[in-house]
FIKE-888978 format. One line per 10 residues: for each residue x, y, z of C-alpha. Coordinates in Angstrom, 2 decimals, always signed. Each point is the difference from the previous one (the first is absolute). Layout:
N
X Y Z; ...
***
This chain:
491
-50.69 +24.02 +33.17; +1.98 -1.68 +2.72; +3.13 +1.86 -1.05; -1.84 +3.37 +0.02; -1.21 -0.77 +3.47; +3.43 -0.98 +1.42; +1.48 +3.16 -1.45; -2.74 +2.13 +1.44; +0.75 -1.51 +3.49; +3.66 +0.67 -0.50
-0.65 +3.60 -0.93; -2.35 +0.50 +3.00; +2.70 -1.43 +2.23; +2.55 +2.69 -1.36; -2.45 +2.72 +0.72; -0.79 -1.15 +3.39; +3.62 -0.49 +0.97; +0.75 +3.48 -1.44; -2.72 +1.46 +2.05; +1.11 -1.74 +3.22
+3.72 +0.79 -0.42; +0.37 +3.68 +0.48; +3.26 +1.28 -1.57; +2.51 +1.86 +2.09; +0.13 +3.57 -1.62; +2.66 +2.54 +0.59; +1.21 -1.21 +3.40; +2.02 +2.02 +2.37; +3.22 -1.80 +0.43; +1.18 -0.59 +3.69
+3.63 -1.16 +0.52; -0.75 -2.47 +2.85; -1.23 -3.62 +0.17; -3.76 -0.20 +0.84; -1.03 -0.97 +3.56; -1.44 -3.48 -0.30; -1.04 -2.79 +2.35; +1.73 -2.27 +0.35; +3.30 +1.70 -1.05; +1.03 -1.91 -3.04
+2.35 +2.60 -1.43; +3.43 -1.44 -0.81; -0.67 -3.54 +1.40; +1.31 -3.20 -1.57; -2.64 -2.77 -0.64; +0.13 -3.62 -1.24; -1.27 -0.62 -3.46; -2.95 -2.06 +1.22; -1.37 +2.41 +2.67; -3.73 +0.94 +0.23
-0.93 +3.17 -1.48; +1.49 +3.02 +2.10; -3.22 +1.87 +0.40; +0.05 +3.34 +1.88; -1.83 +3.10 +0.95; +0.86 +3.58 -0.28; +0.03 +1.47 +3.69; -0.79 +3.61 -1.16; -3.66 +0.62 +0.97; -0.60 +3.04 -2.37
-0.51 -1.94 -3.17; -2.87 -1.38 -2.22; +1.97 -2.44 -2.18; +3.43 -1.78 -0.34; +1.52 -1.06 -3.38; +2.90 -2.32 -0.05; +1.99 -1.26 -2.97; +2.50 -2.82 +0.55; +2.75 -0.47 -2.63; +2.78 -2.49 -0.37
+2.80 -0.32 -2.58; -2.00 -2.95 -1.40; -3.64 -0.95 -0.21; -3.25 +1.88 -0.12; -0.55 +3.03 +2.31; -2.70 -0.08 +2.74; -2.35 +2.87 +0.26; -2.27 +0.31 +3.12; -2.17 +2.89 +1.34; -2.35 +0.31 +2.95
+0.01 +0.79 +3.63; +2.23 -2.86 +0.90; +2.56 -1.71 -2.22; -0.80 -3.65 -0.66; +1.84 -1.98 -2.83; -1.37 -2.66 -2.04; +1.76 -3.33 +1.19; +0.61 -1.26 -3.62; +1.38 +3.25 -1.28; +2.05 +0.40 +3.23
+1.59 -3.37 -0.15; +0.73 +0.29 -3.77; +1.71 +3.27 +0.35; +2.15 -0.94 +2.99; +1.03 -3.21 -1.66; +0.98 +1.86 -3.14; +2.21 +2.42 +2.00; +1.62 -2.53 +2.39; +3.40 +1.30 +1.00; -0.91 +3.48 -1.10
-2.51 +2.51 +1.32; -3.28 +1.66 -0.48; -0.77 +3.65 +0.08; -3.34 +1.27 +1.60; -1.30 +3.43 -1.06; -2.69 +1.19 +2.54; -2.31 +3.02 -0.89; -2.62 +1.27 +2.32; -3.04 +2.08 -0.90; -0.72 +2.55 +2.73
-3.33 +1.17 +1.08; +0.34 +3.24 -2.14; +0.32 -2.28 -3.16; +3.68 +0.60 -0.42; +2.47 -2.83 -0.35; +3.17 -0.38 +1.91; +2.66 -2.54 -1.48; +2.74 -1.27 +2.54; +3.44 -1.09 -0.87; +0.00 -3.62 -1.31
+1.13 -2.51 +2.53; +1.83 -3.26 -0.68; -0.76 -3.57 +1.15; +2.81 -2.52 -0.71; -0.57 -3.58 -0.94; +2.48 -2.56 +1.49; +1.35 -2.93 -1.93; -0.25 -1.89 +3.37; -3.03 -2.23 +0.34; -2.15 -0.14 +3.04
-1.87 -2.93 +1.52; -3.72 -0.88 -0.64; -1.21 +1.65 +3.13; +0.18 +0.93 +3.62; -1.56 -1.34 +3.15; -0.79 +2.09 +3.10; -2.12 +0.25 +3.09; -2.65 +2.73 +0.26; -0.73 +1.00 +3.44; -1.61 +2.83 +1.74
+2.55 +2.11 +2.10; -1.35 -1.41 +3.25; +1.99 -1.64 +2.78; -1.73 -3.14 +1.39; -3.66 -0.29 -1.12; -0.24 -2.00 -3.46; -2.29 +1.92 -2.31; -0.37 -1.37 -3.48; +3.50 -0.79 -1.46; +1.56 -2.46 -2.23
+2.92 -0.93 -2.33; -0.51 +0.95 -3.50; +1.80 -0.32 -3.29; +0.24 +2.67 -2.94; +0.78 -0.73 -3.63; +2.62 +2.75 -0.76; -0.98 +0.19 -3.73; -3.59 +1.02 +0.74; -2.26 +0.99 +2.96; -1.14 -3.40 +0.96
+0.06 -0.69 +3.81; -1.15 -3.28 +1.54; -0.02 -1.25 +3.49; +2.40 -2.80 +1.03; -1.80 -0.28 +3.27; -2.09 +2.32 +2.09; -0.82 -0.12 +3.70; -3.60 -0.53 -0.80; +0.81 -3.61 -0.99; -0.12 -0.81 +3.72
-1.54 +2.63 +2.36; +2.51 +1.57 +2.38; +3.17 -1.08 -1.57; +2.83 +2.06 -1.19; +2.53 -0.97 -2.75; +3.50 +1.53 -0.22; +3.70 -0.71 -0.95; -0.64 -1.62 -3.42; +3.38 -1.08 -1.59; +0.84 -1.69 -3.39
+3.21 -1.63 -1.11; +1.70 +2.50 -2.34; -3.40 +1.35 -1.40; -1.22 -3.64 -0.64; -3.36 -0.38 +1.61; +0.10 -3.82 -0.22; +1.71 -0.04 +3.35; -1.69 +2.38 +2.41; -0.11 +0.63 +3.81; -2.66 +1.98 +1.71
-1.06 +0.49 +3.56; -3.49 -0.17 +1.30; -0.56 +1.75 +3.29; -2.98 -0.10 +2.35; -2.13 -2.81 +1.48; +0.83 -2.37 -3.01; +3.72 +0.96 -0.10; +2.74 -1.73 -1.75; +2.41 +0.17 -2.85; -1.12 -0.94 -3.56
+2.72 -1.76 -2.01; -0.74 -0.51 -3.69; +2.55 -2.26 -1.80; -1.33 -0.40 -3.52; -3.39 -1.81 +0.15; +0.57 -0.81 +3.67; -1.44 +2.11 +2.76; +0.84 -0.24 +3.83; -1.00 +1.80 +3.15; +2.83 +0.14 +2.42
+0.25 +0.67 +3.70; +3.43 +1.61 +0.09; +0.18 +0.71 +3.82; +2.17 -2.45 +1.92; +1.22 -0.31 +3.46; +3.43 +1.14 -1.10; -1.15 +3.27 -1.86; -1.30 +3.12 +1.49; -2.86 +0.43 -2.47; -1.43 -1.49 -3.06
+1.76 +0.87 -3.20; -0.26 +3.55 -1.42; +2.27 +1.62 -2.55; +0.69 -2.49 -2.99; +2.49 -0.32 -2.86; +0.39 -2.99 -2.26; +3.22 -1.74 -0.82; +0.60 +0.09 -3.75; -0.19 -3.79 -0.19; -3.47 +0.10 +1.58
+1.05 -2.71 +2.35; +0.23 +2.35 +3.01; -1.52 +3.20 +1.21; +1.38 +2.20 +2.70; -2.26 +1.74 +2.54; +0.47 +2.22 +2.94; -1.78 -0.75 +3.25; -0.92 +3.21 +1.71; -1.49 +1.04 +3.53; -1.52 +3.19 -1.35
-1.80 +2.78 +1.87; -1.43 +3.35 -1.05; -0.48 +3.28 +1.69; -1.22 +3.55 -0.88; +1.78 +3.32 -0.05; -1.34 +2.92 +1.82; +1.07 +2.58 -2.49; -1.91 +0.36 -3.29; +3.03 -0.17 -2.17; +0.37 -3.68 +0.70
-2.88 -2.49 +0.32; +1.06 -3.54 +0.91; +3.18 -1.86 +0.92; +0.16 -3.70 -0.52; +3.06 -1.73 +1.77; +1.41 -3.40 +0.80; +0.53 -1.21 +3.55; +2.07 -2.80 -1.53; +0.57 -1.56 -3.40; +1.83 -2.87 -1.50
+0.37 -1.70 -3.43; -0.83 -3.53 -1.05; -0.04 -1.92 -3.39; -2.93 -2.22 -0.92; +0.71 -3.12 -2.07; -3.52 -0.86 -1.56; +1.01 -3.57 -1.06; +0.52 -0.99 +3.76; -2.17 +2.57 +1.77; +3.00 +1.00 +2.14
+1.45 +3.22 +1.09; +3.80 +0.40 -0.26; +1.52 +2.15 +2.83; +3.24 +1.38 +0.77; +1.47 +1.66 +3.28; +1.34 +2.79 -2.34; -3.52 +0.93 -0.81; -1.72 -0.58 +3.34; +2.00 +2.10 +2.31; -1.48 +1.61 +3.05
+2.48 +2.71 -0.32; -1.37 +1.10 -3.38; -3.16 +0.46 -1.85; +0.15 -1.66 -3.52; -2.72 +0.51 -2.61; -0.66 +0.44 -3.83; +1.87 -2.97 -1.39; +0.61 -0.02 -3.85; +1.99 -2.51 -1.97; +2.60 +0.97 -2.60
-0.94 -1.05 -3.50; +2.60 -2.85 -0.15; -1.43 -1.26 +3.39; +3.24 +0.03 +1.73; -0.52 +2.94 +2.20; -2.72 +1.19 +2.28; -0.30 +3.67 +0.58; -1.73 +1.33 +3.12; -0.40 +2.82 +2.35; +1.57 -0.12 +3.59
-0.15 +2.45 +2.95; +1.41 -0.02 +3.42; -2.83 -1.11 +2.37; -1.37 +2.83 +2.16; -2.44 +0.38 +2.88; -3.45 +0.29 -1.61; -1.90 +2.19 -0.31; +1.82 +2.69 +1.74; +3.10 -0.16 -2.13; -1.83 -0.41 -3.37
+1.97 +2.85 -1.48; +3.33 -1.61 +0.71; -0.93 -3.03 -2.25; +1.99 +0.48 -3.20; +0.47 -2.90 -2.34; +3.10 -0.81 -2.20; -0.25 -1.83 -3.29; +1.80 -3.39 +0.60; +0.64 -3.20 -1.88; +0.75 -3.73 +0.75
+0.87 -2.75 -2.27; -2.44 -2.96 -0.75; +0.54 -3.42 -1.36; -3.06 -1.12 -1.71; +1.12 -3.60 -0.56; +0.82 -0.52 +3.50; -2.79 +2.35 +1.35; +2.40 +1.66 +2.26; +0.76 +3.61 +0.93; +3.53 +1.36 +0.45
+1.39 +1.15 +3.28; +1.51 +3.41 -0.97; -2.22 +3.02 -0.30; +1.26 +2.84 -2.29; -1.11 +3.60 +0.37; -0.57 +1.75 -3.48; -1.51 +3.25 +1.29; +0.67 +0.94 +3.63; -2.77 +1.62 +1.96; +2.57 +1.38 +2.52
+2.10 +1.59 -2.80; -2.83 +1.73 -1.85; -2.25 +0.59 +3.14; -3.03 -1.18 -1.98; -1.97 -3.20 -0.16; -0.39 -2.36 -2.90; -3.24 -1.98 -0.94; -1.46 -1.95 -2.89; +3.30 -1.21 -1.81; -0.83 -1.19 -3.55
+2.83 -1.31 -2.17; -0.39 +0.53 -3.67; -0.32 -3.37 -1.89; +3.06 +0.54 -2.11; +2.12 +0.11 +3.27; +1.23 +3.53 -0.37; -1.87 +2.04 +2.56; -1.71 -0.06 +3.30; -2.84 +2.56 +0.31; -0.95 +0.97 +3.51
-2.01 +2.54 +1.88; +1.83 +2.30 +2.45; -1.71 +1.86 +2.97; +1.15 +1.57 +3.14; -0.77 -2.98 +2.22; -2.13 -3.26 +0.27; -1.09 -2.22 -2.90; -3.51 +0.99 -0.66; +0.91 +2.67 -2.32; -3.37 +0.26 -1.78
-1.05 +2.52 +2.49; +3.25 +1.92 +0.11; -0.11 +3.25 -2.04; +3.67 +0.22 -0.28; +0.27 -3.51 -1.57; +1.82 -0.13 -3.29; +1.21 -2.69 -2.42; +3.76 -0.84 -0.20; +2.07 -2.15 -2.42; +3.02 -2.21 +0.98
+2.27 -0.97 -2.88; +1.07 -3.56 +0.95; +3.08 +0.30 -2.34; +1.45 +3.12 +1.56; -1.55 -0.12 +3.44; -1.19 +3.71 -0.42; -3.54 +1.06 +0.70; -1.88 +3.32 -0.69; -3.38 +1.46 +0.38; -2.27 -0.28 -3.11
-0.45 +3.76 -0.33; -1.56 -0.63 -3.41; -3.07 -1.71 +1.65; +0.05 +1.28 +3.60; -2.57 +2.74 +1.10; -0.55 +2.09 +3.15; -2.50 -2.78 +1.39; +0.22 -3.64 +0.53; +1.55 -2.33 -2.48; -0.26 -3.57 +1.37
-0.55 -3.54 -1.33; +1.36 -0.83 -3.34; +0.75 -2.94 -2.38; +1.95 -0.76 -3.20; -1.36 -1.16 -3.38; +1.35 -3.44 -1.18; +2.61 +1.62 -2.37; +1.21 +2.54 +2.67; -0.63 +2.90 -2.08; -3.10 +1.36 +1.64
-1.07 +0.22 +3.65; -3.38 +0.95 +1.66; -0.30 +1.92 +3.28; -2.58 +1.37 +2.30; +0.00 +3.69 +0.87; -2.20 +2.55 +1.91; +1.25 +2.83 -2.07; -3.38 +0.60 -1.61; -1.94 +1.11 +3.24; +2.01 -1.06 +2.84
-2.64 -2.57 +1.24; -0.48 -2.77 -2.51; +2.84 -2.06 -1.73; -0.24 -0.31 -3.71; +2.25 -1.91 -2.53; +2.73 +1.50 -1.97; +2.31 -1.57 -2.71; +3.41 +0.85 -1.18; +2.59 -1.36 -2.37; +3.69 -0.68 +0.63
+2.43 -0.46 -2.82; +3.23 -2.08 -0.36; +1.84 +3.25 +0.79; -1.71 +0.28 +3.36; -2.07 +3.05 -0.94; -3.48 +0.20 +1.41; -2.96 +1.80 -1.79; -2.67 +2.22 +1.31; -2.91 -2.13 +1.62; -3.47 -0.26 -1.24
-3.08 -0.74 +1.84; -1.90 -3.19 -0.70; -2.25 +0.96 -3.10; -3.88 +0.14 +0.50; -2.79 +0.47 -2.42; -1.03 +3.21 +1.65; +2.86 +0.66 +2.42; -1.27 +3.27 +1.50; -3.37 -1.48 +0.96; +1.37 -3.36 +1.02
+2.62 +1.38 +2.40; -2.22 +2.73 +1.38; -2.50 -2.61 +0.98; +2.20 -2.78 +1.02; -0.07 -0.74 +3.84; +2.58 -2.81 -0.18; +3.79 -0.15 +0.15; +2.06 -2.30 -2.26; +2.13 -2.23 +1.99; +2.79 -2.51 -0.72
+0.21 +0.29 -3.83; +1.73 -2.81 -1.87; +0.16 -0.76 -3.72; -1.57 -3.06 -1.35; +1.02 -1.64 -3.44; -3.47 -1.42 -0.61; -3.43 +0.04 +1.79; -0.21 -1.45 +3.38; -2.34 -3.06 -0.03; -1.65 -0.68 +3.45
-2.94 -2.36 +0.43; -2.22 +1.95 +2.40; -2.22 -2.99 +0.83; +2.98 -2.06 +1.07; +1.65 +2.92 +1.81; -3.23 +0.66 +1.96; -0.30 -3.58 +0.92; +3.71 -0.08 +1.15; -0.63 +3.10 +2.12; -3.21 -1.11 +1.64
+1.14 -3.45 +0.98; +2.03 -0.08 +3.22; +2.79 -2.48 -1.08; +3.27 +1.57 -0.67; +3.40 -1.50 -0.85; +2.34 +0.43 +3.00; +3.52 +0.68 -0.66; +3.04 -1.71 +1.43; +3.34 +1.58 +1.01; +3.41 -0.91 -1.40
+2.73 +1.73 +1.92
***
């Protein structure tokens, strides 16, 4: 009797599935890819990425039918108003076809009951792995008032997002400039701004709150970058101001009245300084260590009268040697990308962890390229000294902050290409041959609804090789208590 009952349920399941899955009958063939959001046609993905759900943007339809085929494994068949793939089926199929591709066949049933079938589009699955997740700040596109915001982490294999820290932890605070050591969150730096300001330094199980402003520096520490040893972290110190444009095409301008670079040594709570990085004749900012730790990249511009000459401020990409054993910077500054030669300004230099490239943002002037519509990503080949625009990923709107995966084969960047107002995250792959793939937007469970309703920008994305562990009770106590570790100076 039990066997009969099981077979009856199985048969009923077949009937219900057949009734719910309407067949595509005699479709009209269209020799074009479907218009989908996000545009995932022809992108390259890692073999562990979350389901690449999408929606057809054509409004004149009743149903969408999608079949996903690979050279290996079981096909996926989905139908409905929006396309959402089962996570287990999705991961099985992309794992089976790692190093190969999938083919998506999209059919649309119009209001008149007739089907249209578009040309099947490919999605390529890379052999290169990607890190566990990505961390970022979510912030409303305001200018000074802190609405709800925080730093979050996202598991790239699914849709799980969790808060690392939110500004609701302590009323009135702002958190920014999070930084990890080569994607490892065991060593983390993060600034807390506001009444209870300070710099959080997490070193394994130890958590410290620092007061990084000294009598010898023009500000508290700002833009960070870890030395690969984890024994040092470079910071810029910036006297920053902002202004507003009178024309609607431009919104805000953030500029430095002065800036220098220092290197913090957590073991001694001292800042290392050098005249080469603290010149009154230059603005130095955005430090970044090479993966071998022997070179410090940074941006430098000839000092100007601010704010009246803000458009004259153009930053070059420079480098200086660093001796980690001695804790000493070199004396000679080399220019790798000259602002005077190209007539543009460099910001956000990020060396790949394999030591081959430096990716940077190039804009017309200044260093706060996140609000510059003309800002694009460029790539410097450290072997040849040649640099080029990343035309494969750049758009007609802002491309700005970016970071590398731990294996240097993926990078994440923020862009305003979607609507011109909010920055969203995009990922692209770079092969051993230097070829860069078409970028894809961070997948969401229901991307069309999610991004239409999102009122926050993604800011300062960085890969993480495992979840960030931060004890919120300890952090709150550290923030609220007035005591801070004061830093010394070593010249």
